[in-house]
Backbone bond lengths (Angstrom), bond angles and torsions (degrees), N, CA, C in turn:
res aa  C-N    CA-C-N  psi(-1)  N-CA   C-N-CA  omega(-1)  CA-C   N-CA-C  phi
1 I - - - 1.400 - - 1.535 111.78 -
2 S 1.172 123.44 134.60 1.465 129.02 -168.89 1.568 106.29 -110.91
3 C 1.291 117.15 118.66 1.572 115.83 174.01 1.499 109.13 -99.55
4 W 1.333 111.51 136.87 1.478 117.22 172.13 1.577 112.13 -78.73
5 N 1.257 116.24 128.51 1.449 123.28 -169.14 1.641 99.89 -115.21
6 P 1.435 114.89 112.13 1.407 112.90 176.83 1.516 120.56 -68.33
7 L 1.355 114.61 -30.29 1.388 120.22 175.54 1.669 113.26 -67.33
8 Q 1.425 111.88 -37.41 1.450 111.50 -178.45 1.583 105.71 -71.27
9 S 1.343 116.20 -38.24 1.535 115.88 -175.56 1.527 104.91 -68.48
10 L 1.271 123.55 -33.01 1.497 125.47 176.50 1.501 110.86 -65.46
11 L 1.305 122.37 -37.43 1.335 125.13 -172.18 1.660 105.08 -80.58
12 S 1.266 112.80 -32.22 1.476 117.46 173.10 1.566 113.78 -58.96
13 S 1.342 105.68 -41.36 1.467 113.93 -177.08 1.514 109.20 -69.33
14 M 1.386 117.05 -40.62 1.392 125.64 176.44 1.616 111.77 -57.53
15 K 1.322 113.08 -47.59 1.513 118.12 174.28 1.358 114.50 -46.86
16 Q 1.498 113.89 -54.23 1.454 124.46 -176.95 1.577 106.06 -57.34
17 A 1.297 117.56 -46.30 1.479 125.23 -171.63 1.580 107.57 -63.41
18 C 1.283 116.61 -39.54 1.484 125.41 175.58 1.494 108.88 -64.36
19 E 1.297 123.17 -41.20 1.427 125.11 -177.90 1.459 109.08 -75.01
20 I 1.362 121.49 -28.45 1.388 120.62 179.32 1.520 112.20 -85.74
21 L 1.337 119.27 -30.17 1.507 114.85 -176.10 1.437 118.65 -100.98
22 T 1.408 116.36 -4.49 1.373 122.75 178.30 1.510 117.88 -64.41
23 R 1.185 117.12 150.98 1.512 120.50 176.48 1.569 108.42 -100.43
24 D 1.249 118.26 2.66 1.545 121.11 -178.63 1.523 100.83 -78.34
25 P 1.419 110.99 155.74 1.413 121.31 -176.00 1.501 107.61 -73.34
26 E 1.345 116.02 158.92 1.503 123.57 -177.13 1.619 108.96 -45.03
27 G 1.262 123.55 129.44 1.349 121.51 175.46 1.545 114.88 89.14
28 G 1.228 114.84 -6.46 1.518 125.50 174.78 1.549 114.97 -70.53
29 A 1.262 117.27 -166.10 1.508 125.96 -171.64 1.447 103.11 -79.85
30 A 1.242 132.46 -9.50 1.501 133.63 -175.07 1.459 115.00 47.72
31 R 1.434 114.67 48.20 1.502 123.84 -174.63 1.494 108.45 -72.72
32 I 1.311 112.26 145.33 1.491 117.26 172.67 1.506 107.45 -143.69
33 P 1.369 119.99 151.43 1.518 122.08 -174.65 1.500 107.89 -63.27
34 F 1.390 118.33 146.48 1.445 121.52 -176.44 1.611 106.55 -63.84
35 E 1.137 122.09 -30.50 1.481 123.34 -173.40 1.550 103.28 -68.58
36 T 1.293 123.69 -45.99 1.476 127.37 173.05 1.669 114.10 -55.68
37 F 1.237 111.24 -47.96 1.419 124.25 177.77 1.557 110.08 -59.11
38 S 1.357 110.01 -53.79 1.448 113.93 -176.11 1.657 112.82 -66.82
39 F 1.328 115.52 -29.28 1.438 118.49 -176.18 1.656 104.32 -75.23
40 L 1.265 117.09 -42.90 1.520 119.92 -177.70 1.509 106.44 -70.85
41 Y 1.255 121.90 -46.01 1.462 118.10 -174.82 1.448 108.63 -65.43
42 S 1.359 120.53 -44.22 1.549 120.82 -179.14 1.508 110.94 -58.09
43 Y 1.288 114.97 -44.99 1.498 122.69 -176.43 1.594 107.01 -68.05
44 L 1.259 123.65 -45.10 1.462 123.07 -178.86 1.551 106.70 -66.60
45 A 1.352 118.97 -43.95 1.513 120.95 -173.64 1.526 103.53 -65.80
46 S 1.273 120.09 -38.28 1.452 121.17 -177.40 1.576 113.21 -66.47
47 I 1.298 112.44 -35.68 1.549 114.70 -179.39 1.560 109.97 -77.41
48 D 1.365 109.54 -33.26 1.532 119.48 178.16 1.492 108.73 -54.05
49 G 1.387 118.00 -50.74 1.575 120.74 -176.95 1.413 110.80 80.43
50 E 1.246 132.34 -10.73 1.465 130.14 -171.90 1.565 108.73 -101.15
51 I 1.338 115.30 -10.67 1.555 118.79 -177.03 1.414 103.13 -115.46
52 S 1.335 117.45 127.19 1.492 124.48 -177.51 1.493 111.50 -73.55
53 E 1.273 117.38 156.78 1.451 117.60 176.19 1.537 115.82 -66.37
54 T 1.402 112.14 -28.55 1.412 113.28 171.82 1.534 117.30 -65.06
55 E 1.355 117.02 -38.75 1.393 124.11 175.63 1.463 110.66 -68.85
56 T 1.392 125.13 -34.57 1.354 130.77 177.04 1.556 108.75 -61.94
57 K 1.394 113.61 -54.94 1.514 118.16 -178.38 1.534 110.31 -61.46
58 A 1.271 122.88 -36.28 1.445 127.60 -175.54 1.568 104.23 -67.04
59 F 1.334 114.46 -43.79 1.416 118.99 -175.40 1.515 110.62 -65.56
60 L 1.395 114.50 -47.71 1.451 117.93 178.21 1.406 116.58 -62.17
61 R 1.355 120.57 -30.49 1.428 123.16 171.77 1.498 114.72 -55.39
62 E 1.344 109.63 -48.70 1.477 116.94 178.57 1.513 111.24 -64.79
63 I 1.194 121.63 -40.24 1.428 124.88 179.65 1.590 108.01 -68.42
64 E 1.220 116.22 -45.11 1.561 115.59 173.77 1.446 115.56 -54.40
65 E 1.320 117.25 -42.53 1.467 127.60 -179.26 1.626 101.97 -57.92
66 Q 1.191 115.75 -50.29 1.532 117.33 179.63 1.501 114.07 -62.33
67 A 1.462 114.19 -44.53 1.406 118.13 -178.17 1.534 113.03 -65.25
68 D 1.379 116.73 -29.68 1.396 121.51 -177.99 1.550 112.08 -62.36
69 K 1.426 113.34 -25.53 1.390 122.15 -178.69 1.568 110.63 -81.82
70 H 1.284 113.85 -6.22 1.491 119.32 -169.95 1.593 106.95 -130.55
71 F 1.320 114.07 38.13 1.474 115.90 -176.12 1.522 122.16 54.56
72 G 1.361 114.88 36.58 1.357 121.09 178.96 1.488 119.74 81.81
73 M 1.438 111.87 8.35 1.478 117.43 -176.08 1.528 110.02 -108.12
74 V 1.355 111.47 141.79 1.418 117.38 177.77 1.574 111.34 -94.48
75 L 1.209 114.29 135.90 1.549 114.71 -179.02 1.679 100.91 -114.53
76 I 1.327 111.14 154.81 1.504 119.56 -176.78 1.556 102.70 -60.57
77 R 1.238 122.47 -40.87 1.484 122.38 -175.27 1.618 109.42 -61.22
78 H 1.339 122.04 -17.93 1.297 122.56 175.33 1.439 117.47 -65.14
79 F 1.342 121.15 -16.74 1.387 127.63 -179.85 1.374 111.07 -140.40
C-alpha cells in the first residue's frame, strides 16, 4: 500500500524548482536564494492545504539556518 505524503511531494517540487532556477552549472549544487525558496515553499504549502502554517514556518526557520551558513543560499541537500 502506498501513501501519498504531501510534504514529500512538496519537497520534490522544491528540488525541481531549485534545479530550474539555479545559476549553478549543470550537475552543481542547484543553489537558490533563501528568499526565493521561502516564497515558493510558502506559496506551494498554502495551496496544498495539508501542511499547516506552523509546520511551514518551522521548516523555513531550519532551512534559513542552513542557508545563513552558505551566504543566504539554499542547497538541495538542506532539505
